C-alpha positions in Angstrom: -11.1 12.2 -7.5 -14.0 11.2 -5.9 -15.0 8.2 -7.1 -13.0 6.0 -8.8 -13.5 4.6 -12.4 -13.4 0.5 -13.5 -10.7 1.5 -15.5 -9.0 2.9 -12.5 -10.2 -0.1 -10.2 -8.9 -3.0 -12.8 -5.2 -0.9 -12.6 -5.3 -0.5 -9.2 -5.9 -4.2 -8.7 -3.3 -5.4 -11.3 -0.8 -2.8 -9.8 -1.7 -4.6 -6.2 -1.0 -8.0 -7.2 2.3 -7.0 -9.0 3.2 -5.4 -5.3 2.8 -7.9 -3.5 4.7 -10.6 -6.0 7.7 -8.0 -5.0 7.3 -7.8 -1.2 6.0 -10.8 -0.1 8.8 -12.4 1.5 10.4 -9.1 3.2 9.8 -9.6 6.3 9.6 -5.9 7.4 5.9 -5.9 5.3 3.2 -7.2 7.4 -0.1 -6.3 5.0 -0.2 -4.7 1.4 -3.6 -3.4 0.4 -5.5 -1.0 -1.5 -7.1 2.4 0.4 -6.6 6.1 1.1 -3.4 8.0 1.6 -4.6 9.4 5.5 -1.5 11.6 5.3 -2.0 13.6 2.4 -4.1 16.7 3.5 -4.8 17.6 0.3 -5.9 14.7 -1.4 -7.1 12.8 1.4 -9.6 10.5 -1.6 -6.9 9.3 -3.0 -6.7 6.0 -4.0 -3.1 3.9 -2.9 -1.4 1.0 -2.7 -0.3 1.1 1.1 2.6 -1.0 2.0 2.5 -1.9 6.0 5.5 -2.6 7.6 6.5 -3.4 11.2 9.4 -0.5 11.2 9.7 2.6 10.0 11.7 2.4 6.9 11.5 4.4 3.6 10.4 2.9 0.0 14.0 2.9 -1.1 14.8 0.5 1.8 12.7 -1.9 0.2 13.0 -1.4 -3.2 9.9 0.0 -3.9 8.2 2.7 -6.6 7.2 5.8 -5.8 3.8 4.6 -7.9 3.5 1.7 -9.8 1.0 1.3 -13.6 0.2 4.8 -12.1 -1.3 4.1 -8.9 0.9 5.7 -6.0 3.0 3.5 -3.1 2.8 4.7 0.4 4.2 2.9 3.2 2.2 3.0 6.9 4.1 1.6 10.3 1.8 -0.9 11.8 3.2 -4.4 13.5 0.2 -6.3 13.8 -0.6 -9.3 15.8 -2.3 -12.1 16.0 -5.5 -11.4 18.7 -6.4 -14.4 20.9 -10.0 -14.9 22.2 -9.1 -14.9 26.0 
């Protein structure tokens, strides 16, 4: 799929909202977004829900499904810090 259609985009946004509600209070989660699965060499343009976490972990340890409403869920490790203007 090179360009997601409007129906898929709406479904992805709704799935994103569900996922945010599910993980927003988890201390290891730093961000939840919609984007490409850059690790998927077979389908690098596949739109997925990306859960950014501070340390390596598994979806099962966070209670995450493989997909939400047909939109795949992937983990990305990234302990992001606020930038200061020093």
